[in-house]
C-alpha positions in Angstrom: 0.2 112.0 92.7 0.2 108.6 94.5 -2.5 107.1 92.7 -2.5 107.3 89.1 -5.8 106.3 86.8 -6.1 103.2 84.4 -8.3 102.7 81.9 -12.0 102.4 82.7 -13.4 98.9 81.9 -17.2 97.5 81.7 -18.9 95.0 84.1 -22.6 93.6 83.7 -22.9 97.2 81.7 -21.5 99.3 84.4 -18.4 101.6 83.8 -15.9 100.7 86.1 -13.3 103.2 87.4 -9.9 102.0 88.8 -6.6 103.2 89.6 -2.6 101.9 90.5 -0.1 102.9 92.8 2.3 105.6 90.8 5.3 103.3 92.1 4.0 100.0 90.5 3.6 101.8 87.2 6.9 103.9 87.3 9.4 101.3 88.6 9.6 99.0 85.5 10.4 102.4 83.5 12.5 103.5 85.7 14.5 100.4 85.9 14.8 100.4 82.6 16.0 103.9 82.1 18.4 103.0 84.5 19.9 99.7 83.3 19.7 101.2 79.4 23.5 102.0 79.5 24.3 98.5 81.2 22.2 96.4 78.1 24.5 98.2 75.3 27.5 96.0 75.9 28.0 92.1 76.4 29.7 92.9 79.7 26.6 94.7 81.0 24.1 92.2 79.4 26.1 89.4 81.7 25.8 91.2 84.6 22.5 91.8 84.8 21.7 88.4 83.8 24.0 87.3 86.5 22.2 89.9 89.1 18.7 88.4 88.0 19.6 85.0 88.1 21.1 85.5 91.5 17.7 87.1 93.1 15.4 84.6 91.8 18.2 81.7 93.0 18.1 83.2 96.3 14.1 83.1 96.3 14.0 79.9 95.4 16.9 77.2 94.8 15.9 74.9 92.3 17.9 74.0 89.5 15.4 75.8 86.9 16.5 79.0 88.6 20.0 78.6 87.4 21.2 80.3 84.6 21.4 78.0 81.2 24.6 76.9 80.0 24.9 79.3 76.8 24.1 82.1 79.9 26.8 80.6 82.4 29.3 80.5 79.6 28.8 84.2 78.6 28.6 85.1 82.3 31.8 83.6 83.1 33.2 85.1 79.6 32.3 88.8 80.2 32.1 89.2 84.4 34.6 89.6 86.5 34.7 86.7 89.1 36.0 88.5 92.0 33.5 91.1 91.6 30.9 88.6 92.0 28.8 88.8 95.2 28.6 85.8 97.7 24.9 85.1 96.3 26.2 85.4 92.7 29.6 82.7 93.4 27.1 80.4 94.9 24.6 80.4 91.8 27.8 80.1 89.3 29.4 77.5 91.5 26.0 75.6 91.3 25.1 76.0 88.1 28.7 74.9 87.0 28.5 71.6 88.7 25.1 71.0 87.2 26.1 71.7 83.7 29.2 69.6 83.7 27.3 66.6 85.4 24.8 67.4 82.4 27.7 67.9 79.7 28.8 64.2 81.3 26.0 62.8 81.3 25.1 63.7 77.3 28.4 62.9 76.4 28.4 59.3 78.1 24.8 59.2 76.3 26.0 60.1 72.7 29.2 58.0 73.0 26.9 55.1 74.2 24.3 55.8 71.4 26.6 56.1 68.8 28.8 53.2 69.6 25.6 51.2 69.4 24.5 52.9 66.0 27.8 52.1 64.8 27.9 48.7 66.3 24.4 48.1 64.4 26.1 49.5 61.5 29.5 47.4 61.5 27.1 44.3 62.4 25.0 45.1 59.3 27.9 45.9 57.1 29.7 42.4 58.2 26.3 40.4 57.3 26.2 42.2 53.6 30.1 41.6 53.5 29.8 38.0 54.6 26.8 37.3 52.2 29.1 38.8 49.4 31.8 36.9 50.5 29.7 33.5 50.3 28.4 34.4 47.5 31.8 34.9 45.8 33.1 32.0 47.3 30.3 30.0 46.4 30.8 31.1 42.4 35.0 30.2 43.0 34.1 26.5 44.1 31.9 26.1 41.1 34.0 28.1 38.6 37.3 27.1 36.7 39.5 29.2 33.7 39.2 32.7 33.4 36.7 33.1 35.6 38.7 32.1 38.2 41.1 35.5 38.0 38.0 37.4 37.7 36.6 36.4 41.2 39.2 36.4 42.9 39.5 40.2 41.8 36.3 40.6 43.1 37.2 38.9 46.6 40.4 41.5 46.8 38.2 44.4 46.4 36.1 43.7 49.2 36.5 45.7 52.7 37.6 42.4 55.0 40.6 40.8 53.4 41.2 38.9 56.8 38.0 37.7 57.0 37.8 36.8 53.3 41.2 34.5 54.2 39.2 33.3 57.1 36.5 32.2 55.0 38.8 30.9 52.0 40.9 28.6 54.7 37.7 26.8 56.1 36.6 26.2 52.9 39.6 24.8 51.6 40.1 23.0 54.3 36.7 21.3 54.3 36.7 21.1 50.3 36.9 17.5 48.8 36.3 17.8 45.0 39.4 18.8 42.8 38.5 21.4 41.0 36.7 23.4 43.9 39.7 22.6 46.1 41.9 23.8 43.0 40.3 26.9 42.7 40.1 27.7 46.5 43.8 27.1 46.5 44.6 29.4 43.4 42.6 32.3 45.5 44.4 31.3 48.8 47.7 32.5 47.2 46.6 35.4 45.8 46.0 36.6 49.6 49.8 35.4 50.6 49.0 31.9 51.7 50.4 29.4 48.9 49.9 25.5 49.4 52.5 24.8 46.6 52.6 21.3 47.3 49.3 20.7 46.8 48.9 22.9 43.7 51.9 21.1 42.3 50.5 17.6 43.1 47.4 18.1 40.9 49.3 19.2 38.1 48.5 16.1 35.9 45.1 16.5 36.9 44.7 20.4 35.8 42.6 20.7 32.9 44.2 22.9 30.1 41.9 26.2 31.2 43.0 26.0 34.7 47.1 26.2 33.5 47.6 29.8 33.6 45.6 30.0 36.9 48.1 27.3 38.6 51.1 29.5 37.1 49.6 32.4 38.4 49.3 31.3 41.3 52.9 29.4 42.1 53.8 33.2 40.7 52.9 34.9 44.4 55.7 33.0 45.8 58.2 32.0 43.2 61.0 30.8 45.5 58.1 28.3 47.3 56.6 27.4 44.0 60.4 26.8 42.1 60.9 24.5 45.3 58.2 22.5 45.3 58.2 22.4 41.0 62.0 21.1 41.5 61.3 18.6 44.2 58.4 17.1 42.0 60.6 16.9 38.9 63.1 15.5 40.7 60.8 12.6 41.1 60.0 12.2 37.5 62.6 9.3 36.6 60.6 6.8 34.7 59.2 7.1 30.7 55.6 7.4 32.1 56.4 10.3 33.9 57.6 12.5 31.1 54.4 14.2 30.4 54.6 15.1 34.2 57.6 16.6 33.8 57.5 18.5 30.7 54.3 20.1 32.7 56.5 20.8 35.9 59.1 22.7 33.4 56.4 24.4 31.5 55.1 25.8 35.4 59.0 26.6 36.1 59.0 28.7 32.9 55.6 30.7 33.5 57.0 31.9 36.5 60.6 32.8 34.7 62.9 30.3 35.8 64.8 28.5 33.4 66.9 25.5 34.9 64.1 23.6 35.2 62.9 23.9 31.6 66.3 23.3 30.5 67.1 20.0 32.3 63.1 19.2 30.4 64.4 19.5 26.9 67.9 18.9 27.0 68.8 16.5 24.1 72.5 16.5 23.9 73.8 13.2 25.4 70.2 12.0 25.8 68.9 9.0 24.1 65.2 9.6 24.9 63.9 12.9 23.9 60.1 12.4 25.0 60.3 15.2 27.9 61.3 17.3 25.3 58.3 16.5 23.0 55.8 16.8 25.6 57.1 20.4 26.5 56.6 21.2 22.8 53.5 19.6 22.2 52.2 21.2 26.1 53.4 24.7 25.1 50.6 26.3 23.6 48.1 25.0 26.3 49.9 27.4 29.1 49.1 31.2 29.1 52.2 32.2 29.5 52.8 35.6 28.8 54.6 36.1 25.5 56.3 39.2 26.8 57.7 38.2 30.2 58.4 34.9 28.7 60.8 36.8 25.9 62.3 38.6 28.6 63.0 35.1 30.4 64.5 33.2 27.4 66.0 35.9 25.4 69.6 35.8 26.3 69.6 32.0 27.4 72.7 29.9 26.1 70.5 26.8 25.8 69.7 26.1 22.3 67.7 22.8 23.4 65.8 25.8 25.5 65.8 28.1 22.5 64.5 25.7 20.0 62.0 24.0 22.1 60.2 27.7 23.0 60.2 28.2 19.2 58.6 25.4 18.3 56.1 25.5 20.8 55.3 29.1 20.0 54.6 28.1 16.5 52.3 25.5 17.7 49.9 28.2 18.9 47.1 29.1 16.9 47.5 32.3 15.1 44.1 33.5 16.3 45.6 33.4 19.9 48.3 35.5 19.0 48.0 39.0 19.4 49.5 41.5 17.0 51.7 43.2 19.6 53.1 39.9 20.7 53.8 38.4 17.0 55.7 41.9 16.6 57.2 41.3 20.1 58.9 37.7 18.7 59.4 39.0 14.9 62.1 41.4 16.8 64.7 39.1 18.2 63.8 36.1 15.4 66.7 37.6 13.6 69.4 37.4 16.4 68.6 33.9 17.2 68.2 33.1 13.5 71.9 33.4 13.1 73.3 31.9 16.2 75.6 28.7 15.6 73.4 25.9 16.3 71.1 24.1 14.2 68.5 23.1 16.3 68.0 26.9 16.9 68.6 28.1 13.5 65.6 25.4 12.3 63.3 26.3 14.8 63.5 29.7 14.2 62.8 29.6 10.3 60.0 27.0 11.1 58.0 29.3 13.4 58.5 32.5 11.1 57.0 29.9 8.3 53.7 29.1 11.0 53.6 32.9 12.2 53.5 34.3 8.7 56.4 36.7 9.5 58.1 38.3 6.4 61.1 35.7 5.6 63.0 39.0 4.9 63.0 39.7 8.8 65.5 37.1 9.0 68.9 37.4 7.5 69.1 34.6 5.3 73.3 34.0 4.3 74.3 31.7 2.3 78.0 31.7 4.0 79.4 29.0 5.8 81.2 30.2 9.3 83.3 27.5 11.2 81.7 28.0 14.6 78.3 27.1 12.7 76.3 23.6 12.5 74.0 25.0 9.4 74.7 26.3 6.1 72.5 27.6 3.2 73.3 27.1 -0.4 73.1 29.2 -3.3 69.5 27.5 -3.6 68.2 28.3 -0.3 68.4 24.7 1.0 69.8 24.7 4.7 72.3 22.3 5.4 72.6 20.7 9.1 76.2 19.4 10.5 76.1 16.1 11.5 78.5 15.0 13.9 79.3 11.5 15.1 79.5 10.7 18.8 82.1 8.4 20.6 78.9 6.0 21.7 79.1 3.3 18.9 75.6 2.4 20.5 74.2 5.4 19.3 76.7 6.4 16.2 78.3 4.2 13.8 81.4 4.8 12.4 80.7 7.6 10.8 82.8 10.7 9.3 81.0 14.1 9.9 79.0 14.9 7.0 76.2 17.5 6.2 72.6 16.5 5.6 69.7 19.0 4.2 67.2 19.8 6.9 64.4 19.0 4.3 63.4 17.0 1.1 64.1 18.3 -2.3 61.1 20.2 -3.7 59.2 19.4 -6.9 59.9 23.2 -7.8 63.9 22.1 -7.2 63.4 19.1 -9.1 61.3 20.6 -12.0 64.4 23.2 -12.4 66.6 20.1 -12.8 64.3 18.9 -15.7 63.8 21.8 -17.2 67.0 22.7 -17.4 67.6 22.6 -21.3 71.5 24.1 -21.3 72.6 20.7 -19.1 74.4 18.2 -20.7 74.8 15.7 -18.1 72.5 12.7 -17.7 68.8 13.3 -17.1 65.7 11.1 -17.1 64.8 9.5 -20.4 61.4 8.7 -19.8 59.0 11.8 -18.6 58.1 12.1 -15.0 54.9 13.8 -15.4 51.6 12.1 -14.2 48.4 12.7 -12.7 49.0 11.1 -9.6 52.1 13.0 -9.0 50.5 16.4 -9.5 47.7 15.2 -7.7 50.0 14.1 -4.3 52.5 17.1 -4.7 50.3 20.0 -5.9 52.5 22.7 -5.3 56.3 23.5 -5.8 56.8 23.2 -2.3 55.8 19.8 -1.9 58.3 17.2 -1.9 59.4 15.7 -5.6 57.8 12.3 -6.0 57.6 9.5 -8.8 61.9 10.0 -8.3 63.6 6.9 -8.9 67.0 6.1 -7.0 69.2 7.0 -10.9 66.8 10.4 -10.9 68.2 10.9 -7.5 71.7 10.3 -8.3 71.4 13.0 -11.9 69.7 15.6 -9.5 72.5 15.4 -7.0 75.2 15.8 -9.9 73.5 18.7 -11.7 73.1 20.5 -8.5 76.5 20.1 -7.7 77.8 21.7 -11.4 75.2 24.8 -10.9 76.9 25.5 -7.4 80.8 24.8 -8.9 81.2 21.6 -7.4 82.3 18.7 -9.1 79.4 15.9 -9.6 79.8 13.3 -7.1 78.6 10.1 -9.1 79.8 9.0 -12.8 78.7 6.1 -14.9 80.7 3.2 -14.3 79.2 0.6 -17.5 76.3 -1.3 -17.8 74.5 -4.0 -16.0 71.2 -6.5 -16.0 68.6 -4.9 -14.3 67.8 -6.9 -10.8 65.3 -8.8 -12.4 67.9 -10.3 -15.1 66.1 -9.2 -18.0 66.7 -9.1 -21.3 70.0 -7.2 -22.2 68.3 -4.4 -24.1 66.5 -3.7 -20.5 70.2 -3.2 -19.4 71.0 -0.5 -16.9 73.8 2.0 -16.0 76.2 0.8 -13.3 77.1 4.5 -11.2 80.1 4.6 -8.6 81.3 7.1 -6.4 84.1 9.6 -7.5 86.2 10.1 -4.3 87.7 13.6 -5.2 84.4 14.8 -5.5 83.1 17.9 -3.3 79.5 17.5 -4.7 75.9 16.8 -3.4 74.9 12.8 -3.1 72.6 10.6 -1.0 73.3 9.5 2.5 74.1 6.2 3.3 72.0 4.2 5.3 74.0 4.3 8.3 74.4 8.1 7.9 70.4 8.6 7.3 69.4 6.5 10.2 71.9 8.3 12.8 70.7 11.9 11.5 67.0 10.7 11.7 67.3 9.2 15.4 68.9 12.5 16.9 71.0 10.5 19.3 68.1 8.6 20.5 67.3 4.9 21.2 63.6 5.1 21.1 61.3 4.2 18.1 61.2 7.8 17.0 63.3 10.6 17.1 60.9 12.3 19.6 60.4 9.2 21.7 58.5 6.4 22.1 55.3 7.6 22.3 53.1 7.2 19.2 50.3 9.5 20.1 52.9 12.5 19.4 54.5 11.5 16.2 51.7 13.3 14.0 53.3 16.4 14.8 56.9 15.1 13.4 55.6 12.8 10.3 53.3 12.8 7.6 51.7 9.4 7.8 48.8 7.0 7.0 45.9 7.9 6.7 46.9 10.7 5.4 46.2 11.3 1.3 49.3 13.1 0.5 52.7 14.3 1.5 52.6 17.8 2.9 54.8 20.8 2.3 58.5 20.3 2.9 59.4 21.6 6.3 56.1 21.7 7.3 56.3 19.4 10.0 58.2 19.9 13.5 61.6 19.1 13.2 63.7 16.8 15.2 66.2 17.9 18.2 68.9 18.4 15.6 66.8 20.4 13.2 66.0 18.4 10.5 62.3 18.0 9.1 60.3 15.2 7.7 63.0 12.4 8.6 60.0 10.1 9.4 57.0 10.1 7.0 56.4 12.4 4.0 58.1 10.5 1.1 60.6 7.3 1.5 64.3 8.8 0.9 66.5 7.2 -1.4 70.1 6.1 0.6 73.2 4.8 -1.8 72.9 1.4 0.1 72.5 -1.7 -1.9 68.9 -3.4 -0.6 69.6 -7.1 -0.4 71.6 -8.9 -2.2 71.4 -7.5 -5.8 73.3 -4.4 -6.6 70.2 -2.8 -8.7 67.8 -2.7 -5.6 68.6 0.0 -3.3 67.8 1.3 0.4 65.3 3.9 0.9 64.3 5.1 4.6 61.5 7.1 6.6 58.4 5.4 5.6 56.0 7.8 3.6 52.5 9.6 3.8 50.9 5.8 2.9 52.7 4.0 5.7 51.9 3.8 9.2 53.7 4.5 12.1 56.0 2.0 12.8 57.3 2.1 9.0 58.6 5.1 9.6 60.7 3.9 12.2 64.6 4.7 11.8 65.5 1.2 12.0 62.8 0.1 9.6 64.2 -1.8 6.7 62.8 -1.1 3.1 64.0 -0.9 -0.4 63.4 -1.0 -4.0 64.6 -1.7 -7.8 66.4 1.2 -8.6 64.5 2.4 -11.2 61.0 2.3 -9.4 59.4 5.1 -9.2 56.0 6.0 -7.2 54.4 8.9 -5.4 55.9 7.9 -2.3 59.5 8.5 -3.3 61.5 11.4 -3.1 64.8 12.2 -1.6 67.1 14.5 0.5 70.5 15.7 -0.2 73.6 14.8 1.6 77.3 17.0 1.6 80.5 15.7 2.8 81.7 19.5 3.3 80.0 23.0 2.7 83.6 24.2 1.9 83.5 26.9 -0.8 83.2 24.5 -4.1 86.1 24.1 -6.6 85.6 24.1 -10.2 85.1 20.2 -11.1 86.4 18.3 -13.9 84.7 17.1 -16.8 82.0 15.0 -15.9 83.5 12.8 -18.8 
């Protein structure tokens, strides 16, 4: 039984028989049978693996004979160290050192490789980001207007704000052109670096499309921005810098300040309203957020600022005004409309007409209160309280009076002509003419072809309509101004000093009201380029609708141009010649000055002659005595 035959084999056709020792055949099977129970548990398998590795390690102490790191972990986990043999302990200790070294090297290699790969990706990302930044900055330096904001938004979305700021500063320092440097300065402000002094210094050169960008940049640091604006405004002390000061004030208004704008548009005590006029003229060009503007000025106590803002808004084309903004403005207009100052009242009414806001949204009232400087009569005509000043260079020795804020319209005058129940004086000759209808095609246009006598008759008629005592009465007859035959004698009119009725202003009253306290060529200032907004003049083909042009600071429309306005005073040496003032649609700018002398025969009638009403007091009218 010591040997056991094996399977036969063949070699060169011969059948070979062989045997093997029974020990070699049985030992593996016996070993498997003996360790079968051990292999059924994790602990047993770990102990067997440790014993196996220890045997091979003792025979050949090479690292490849050591247990793998997984085997090493399993052995440590499932066997008891105190039961290890010395050879097993030596094996595990050596394996631990080797695996620790290998693991350390692996970790170090992984870190190095990861770092290298990350560095490469970072460099690639930086190159990509820098390329994007350079492209955006190139675009920024070539663009203006709303496109600047779009480019800035792209820069803000980039992942390297520090790099963007660094490149912006670098390019800003190197930039020489106004356009490119301005765009860079605006962008820098959005990244927290505001050069307010530079931006403000460019306010005269900035084109309209970049004004919104300027306001946006300064608003990033309002305190610093306002300091720069105020400092620059303090240096604007001469007439040639009025335009600049107005722009500075508008920039301040855009970032929520009212102090500088109020100073710019103030007219009380000012003999030159040039800055105010430039402010109103410039207003539509500035992209000021209307919602924010309303919050800024809603509670202001400055009539000058309220009226200037309304006039500025009214000059904005309706195509630029959203329905939402129009509704916002319409909500607060009634409150301003009823404020006591005539400047705000007229400006609000003008804005309402320009923006086509329904008239019933304004509380139109004919009641006059003691604290109001305006009064609306039963015909819907607004009168402004004109108060003399102590300064005799500006205000002659006048009593307070009230003046209509617009000229008499064709519709109002035709109501007088067509009143068959009126028994007082009326024109004996027909007023209709094709020329008059051509120049005043609607009832809202000024009455024209009105002689001085017709103007007095209209004043008396309107006084009767409102229960007032007529202001004028006929004294007798006299020859006309040209010494023509007696049959051409005309009525001589005089003033009834006890009357409370409507009248024509005196020349001194008219000039004072027209100038609105100024000493300049026109009430808006001395810059003729702005006159067209206030005055309908040559080369116009006809007058404009009454009240369509901007009012002066006191709320009076069409004091310059549109139609000549009769005054009570005698012109020259002959009593039948009377003064008219203001110029007309057919006359040039110089003839529309308040100081320009002009007059004509009182019976003269042209398509350039009209009238404006005055009133001593709007107090409750009394029943007039008989005109007879």
